[in-house]
C-alpha positions in Angstrom: 111.4 -47.3 46.6 114.8 -48.4 45.7 117.5 -49.6 48.0 120.4 -47.2 48.6 122.7 -49.9 47.5 121.1 -50.0 44.1 121.3 -46.1 43.8 125.0 -46.2 44.8 125.7 -48.9 42.2 124.2 -46.7 39.5 126.1 -43.8 40.7 129.2 -45.7 40.4 128.4 -46.9 37.0 127.7 -43.2 35.8 131.1 -42.1 37.0 133.0 -44.9 35.5 131.2 -44.3 32.1 132.1 -40.8 32.3 135.8 -41.5 33.4 136.2 -43.9 30.4 134.0 -42.3 27.9 136.6 -40.6 25.8 139.2 -43.3 26.1 136.6 -46.0 25.0 135.6 -43.8 21.9 139.2 -43.5 20.6 139.8 -47.3 21.1 136.6 -48.4 19.5 137.6 -46.1 16.6 141.0 -47.3 16.3 139.7 -51.1 16.7 137.3 -50.4 13.8 140.1 -49.6 11.5 141.9 -53.1 12.4 144.1 -52.1 15.2 144.3 -55.4 17.2 146.2 -53.6 20.2 143.5 -51.4 20.5 140.8 -54.1 20.5 142.7 -55.9 23.3 142.9 -52.6 25.4 139.1 -51.9 24.8 138.4 -55.5 26.1 140.6 -54.8 29.3 138.5 -51.8 30.4 135.8 -52.3 33.0 132.6 -53.6 31.9 130.6 -51.1 33.9 132.3 -48.4 32.2 130.2 -48.8 29.1 127.4 -45.9 28.8 124.9 -48.5 28.0 125.0 -50.2 31.4 123.9 -47.1 33.2 120.3 -47.1 34.0 117.8 -44.2 34.2 116.4 -43.9 37.7 113.7 -41.4 39.1 115.6 -38.8 41.0 113.2 -38.7 43.8 112.3 -42.3 44.3 115.0 -44.3 42.4 112.3 -46.2 40.5 113.9 -47.7 37.3 110.8 -48.4 35.3 108.5 -45.8 33.8 111.3 -43.1 33.5 110.5 -40.0 31.8 113.5 -38.4 30.5 112.1 -34.9 29.9 111.4 -34.5 33.5 114.0 -36.9 35.3 111.3 -38.6 37.3 109.1 -41.9 37.0 105.6 -41.7 35.5 104.3 -42.5 39.2 106.0 -39.6 40.8 105.0 -37.3 37.8 101.2 -38.2 38.4 101.7 -37.5 42.2 103.3 -34.0 41.4 100.9 -33.0 38.7 98.0 -33.8 41.0 99.4 -31.6 43.6 100.2 -28.9 41.1 103.9 -28.9 41.5 104.5 -29.2 37.8 103.8 -25.9 35.9 101.5 -26.4 32.9 100.2 -29.9 33.7 96.4 -30.0 34.3 94.6 -33.2 35.3 91.9 -33.9 32.8 91.4 -37.7 32.9 94.0 -40.0 33.3 
């Protein structure tokens, strides 16, 4: 189980990425053309506003590893829910 502080950091990173996403894309396009002012402005944006820094975590447990994008949960949680029959269409054959 992830600490609440780690989950809060991830939420903060996701907010920053959403807030600066459009501006970052515009500056990146301008700096690719050779605009030095855009390159400097891009470097001055917060590092945690990059989309790549947002880490996927399980919505239920906060586990960062074994994340399944299709369901938004970790593999461990997926197995537990499938075993209890909470995920429709999934049957336990042999894990």
